[in-house]
C-alpha positions in Angstrom: 64.6 163.3 50.3 65.3 166.2 52.9 66.3 169.7 52.0 70.6 169.7 52.6 72.6 172.3 53.2 76.2 173.1 52.7 78.1 174.2 55.6 81.8 176.3 55.6 83.6 177.2 58.2 81.2 179.4 60.2 78.5 180.3 57.8 76.1 178.3 56.0 74.8 177.8 52.2 72.0 177.3 51.3 70.0 179.3 48.8 66.6 178.6 50.0 67.4 182.0 52.6 68.5 180.8 56.2 67.3 177.6 57.9 64.5 177.4 60.7 65.3 175.1 64.0 64.6 172.0 63.5 64.0 171.5 60.0 66.5 170.0 58.2 66.6 166.9 56.6 70.6 166.5 56.4 73.8 168.7 56.3 77.1 168.4 54.8 80.0 169.8 56.0 83.0 170.3 54.7 85.3 172.4 56.5 85.7 173.0 59.7 87.8 176.5 59.5 86.0 179.0 61.6 87.0 181.1 64.2 87.7 177.8 66.2 84.8 177.6 68.3 83.6 175.0 66.0 80.0 176.7 65.9 78.8 175.5 62.9 78.2 172.3 65.0 75.6 173.3 67.8 74.2 175.4 64.2 73.8 172.2 62.1 72.1 170.6 66.0 70.0 173.4 65.5 68.9 173.0 61.8 68.6 168.8 61.9 65.2 167.6 62.6 65.2 164.6 65.5 66.8 161.3 63.2 68.4 164.4 61.1 72.4 163.5 60.0 75.2 165.1 60.0 77.9 164.6 57.3 81.2 166.1 57.8 84.4 165.5 56.3 87.9 166.9 58.0 92.1 166.2 57.7 93.1 162.8 59.4 93.8 163.8 62.9 97.6 162.2 62.1 97.6 163.6 59.3 97.7 167.2 61.6 100.0 165.9 63.6 102.5 164.4 61.1 102.8 167.9 58.8 104.9 170.0 59.4 104.8 174.1 59.4 104.8 174.2 55.1 101.8 173.9 53.6 103.6 172.8 51.0 105.9 170.2 52.7 104.8 166.0 52.7 103.3 165.1 55.9 106.2 163.1 58.0 106.3 159.6 59.4 107.0 161.2 62.4 104.0 162.9 65.4 105.8 166.6 65.1 103.0 167.3 67.1 101.5 166.2 70.4 98.1 165.1 70.4 96.5 165.8 73.8 95.2 169.9 73.1 95.0 169.5 69.6 93.1 172.0 68.3 94.9 175.4 66.2 97.0 175.1 63.7 98.6 177.9 61.5 101.8 177.3 58.9 104.3 179.4 58.2 103.1 180.5 54.3 99.9 181.0 54.7 98.3 183.0 56.7 95.0 180.3 57.3 94.2 178.8 60.8 93.1 175.1 61.0 90.7 174.2 63.7 90.8 170.6 64.4 89.8 168.3 67.3 91.5 164.8 68.3 88.8 161.9 68.2 87.1 161.7 72.1 86.8 165.8 72.1 85.2 165.6 68.8 82.9 162.5 69.7 82.5 164.8 73.4 81.6 168.2 70.7 79.3 165.8 68.8 77.2 164.5 72.3 76.9 168.0 73.5 75.3 168.9 70.6 72.9 166.1 70.7 74.3 164.0 68.6 75.1 159.9 69.0 78.3 159.2 66.2 76.9 156.5 63.8 80.2 156.5 61.4 83.6 157.9 61.2 85.5 156.4 58.5 88.9 157.1 57.8 89.9 157.2 53.8 92.2 155.3 51.9 92.7 156.3 48.1 92.9 153.0 46.0 96.5 152.5 44.7 96.3 154.6 41.7 95.3 157.8 43.5 96.7 160.9 42.6 96.6 164.2 44.3 96.9 167.5 43.8 98.3 168.2 47.4 101.4 167.9 49.0 100.8 168.2 52.2 99.3 164.6 52.0 101.0 162.2 49.2 98.9 159.0 48.4 101.7 156.8 50.1 101.5 158.8 53.4 97.8 158.1 52.5 98.0 154.6 52.0 99.1 154.0 55.3 97.9 156.2 57.7 94.6 158.1 56.5 94.4 162.2 55.5 91.5 162.2 55.3 88.2 161.8 58.0 84.6 161.1 57.0 81.9 161.5 60.1 78.2 161.1 60.2 76.8 161.2 63.2 72.5 160.9 64.3 70.5 163.9 65.8 69.5 161.7 68.4 65.4 162.1 69.3 64.2 163.4 72.6 
């Protein structure tokens, strides 16, 4: 298997140093934090070889729409934010900012960067699962996806 890289926010984490274009077989991204321009997706496209795979984990779109403004409050069973135009999320009790796209916007971004979506897995925890995240209780995540795993392949020319 080729050399994996992990992407955190905008920076590539690679102990071997910066990757050259079209040299990496797969990229694992564990966060979509950053400045909101989703620069990590074009960077992943730049370093992946044709046929290479991008896998990334994000908070579920429904979770983002149902989460109250305070990070320590659990998601509700009601939509609290608009889906159309969703992008920047700020929390009243945390200085961090998160960026999330709706499904269509994410698919279009991936396609613009030369990817074909292979799969999108809506993670559902087991009934006996536990969580340390107060904003996504297991009971909530058993009804609606709190996390999504996206898989995309870089198109061959």
